N, C-alpha and C positions, 0 to 999 in steps of 0.2 A: 650397485657394488657387486652383486652376484647376478650373473646373466641367467636367462631362462634355461639355456642349455646346461649350465652348471647345476641349477636346481634339479633338473631332471636326472642328471648323473648322480647327485647326492641321494635323491629319492630311490633310484635303482640300487645304489650301493647299500642303502639302508635296508631294502628288502633282502638283498643277498646276505649281508652280515647279520641281519636280524634272524634269518633262517639258521645261519651257522651257530649263533649264540643259543637259540632255542633247541636245536637238534641234539639228541634224538627224542627228548621228552617234550614234544610239541603239543601244546594245548593253547586255547584261546588266551588265557591269562599270561602264560609264559611268552607267547609270541608277541602279544601287545606290549608287554614290558620290555622285551628285547628290542623291538622296533623303535619304541620311544627312546630307549637308552642310546641305541646306536645313532639315531637321528640327532640327538642332542650332542653326542660326542663328535660326529662328523661336522655338524654345523659350527660348533665352537672351534674346532680345529681349523676349519676353512676361514672363519671370520678373523681369527687371530693371525693367520698368515696374510690375509688381505690387508689388515691394518698395518702389520710390520712391513709389508711390501710398499704400501702407500708412504710410510715414513722414509723409505729408501727411494722415493720417487719412481717406483716401479709398480707393475701390476702383475697379478698371477691369474692363470686360468686352470681350473681344476678339471682333471680328466681321469679316466681309468688307467690303471697300470697295464702297460703293454710290453710284450716281449717280442723282439724282432729276430733274434738269433738263437740257435740251439747248440752251438759249439764254438770252437776257437779257430777253425779253418776259415779262410777268406770267403768261401761260398756257403758257410753254415748259417744261412738266413732263411726265414720263412718267406713264402711268396707274399703273404700279408701278415701284419703284426697280429699276434695272438693276444686277445684281451685277457691277460692273466688275472686281472682284478675281479673278473666275473667267474672264471672257471676254476682257478686254484682254490679259493676258499670252499666252494661247494664240493669239489672232488675230494679234497683232503678230509673234510669233516665227515663225508659219507663213507669214504674208504676206511677211516679210522674209527667208525661207529661213534662219532661225536667226541673223541678224545683230543683230536688236533683241530682247534678252532682258529684257523688262519684268519687274521683280522686286517690284513693289508689289502686294500682295494683301490684307493684313490692316490693319485700323485698330482704334482702341479708343475706347470711351466711358467717361467718368469720372463718378462721383457721390460726394458726401461720405458718410462713415459716420454713423450716428445720433449717436455720441458726439463727433463732430468739434467741436461747439460747447462741449464741456466743457473746452476749453483743455488738452488732454492734452500738447501739445508746446510750450507756452509761446509761442514766437515765431509759431506758426501758430494763434493764438487767434482764429479766425474760422470762419465756416461756409460761405462762398461759395468756389466753385472759380473761380479767375481764369485768364485766358489765360496768365499767367506760370506757373501751376502746370501747366497742360496742356503747356506747352513743356518744363518740367523733367521731367515724366514721360516725354514722348516722347523727349527727349534722353538719358535714362537708358538706354533700349533701344539707341539709336544708339552711345553710348559703349561699351556692353558688347560690341556687335558689332565695334567698332574693336579692343578689347582682344583678342577672339578672333582677329581677322584677324592682328594683330601676333604673337600666340603661335604661330598656325599657320605663319606665315612663318618664324619662327626655328626651328621644329622640323621644317621640311621639307614641310609641307602647303601648297604654293603654290596648288594648285587651290582648296582651301578658302578661302584668303585672297582669291583672286580672286572667288569667288562672294560672299563677305562684302562686298567692296567694291562689287560690282554691286548687291547688296541695299541697302546704305547709300545709294548714289547715287540710285536710283529713289525710295526712301522719303524722301530729303531734298528732293525737288521740292516747292515750295510750292503744291500743287494740292489742291483739294477737301478731304477729311478726312485726307489723308496726314500722316505724322509731320512732314514738312518744313513743312507749312502751320501746324501747331500750334506748332512751334518758331519759325517766322518771326514770327508774331503775338505770341508770348510774349516773345521777346527777339531782336531783329535782330542784336545783338552775338554771342549764342550761336549763332544760325543761321549767321552769317558765318564764325565760327570753325570750325564743323563742316563747312561747305562747303569751306573752305580745306583741312581735313584730307582731305575726300573727293576733292578734285582732286589732292592729293598721292598718294592711294591709287590713283586712276585712272592717273596718270602711271606709277606702279609697274607697274600691270597691263599697260599698252600698251608700255612701254619695256623692262621687265625680264622679265616672264613670257613 
């Protein structure tokens, strides 16, 4: 279900975001906790998307967030895509001395399976992938992360819940190829609902934790 290439990317993203979470007070215990938390968050998010894509007779491939252009002019493109999912989190957390913990690193691409046009699921009897489908798949990962954050809160893992909310917040931003952008253009109602939940989660993080 998850390819070796995707596993390697998830592990690399875990190292990057684990460092971001632990910075600047990096110790063995904080780094191990951060790495374990981030890995669970990323793995859960990916599996939820994989399952929702399968239900839509599609499949996704997880990769790093890349940026190809730097302006609005026709020629405002980098010669090679910049792997923003690696550089942006590290640069921002170091430049801000640990105050800005950017947690968006991975994105996904989706394509229909060969048998999609065979009308396997009835109501999904079509072969094209629409923006609405992209939004549904992206929101599945976000919803699952919310569920994990709520469970973690009630069983006493407040730090894990906090990291989950940070991850959700940055991935809900309607930018580039991030999940938030896919959800925004797929369904503004769904995006608005998830943003409201995210703001409630952030209020918990800043007022309670």
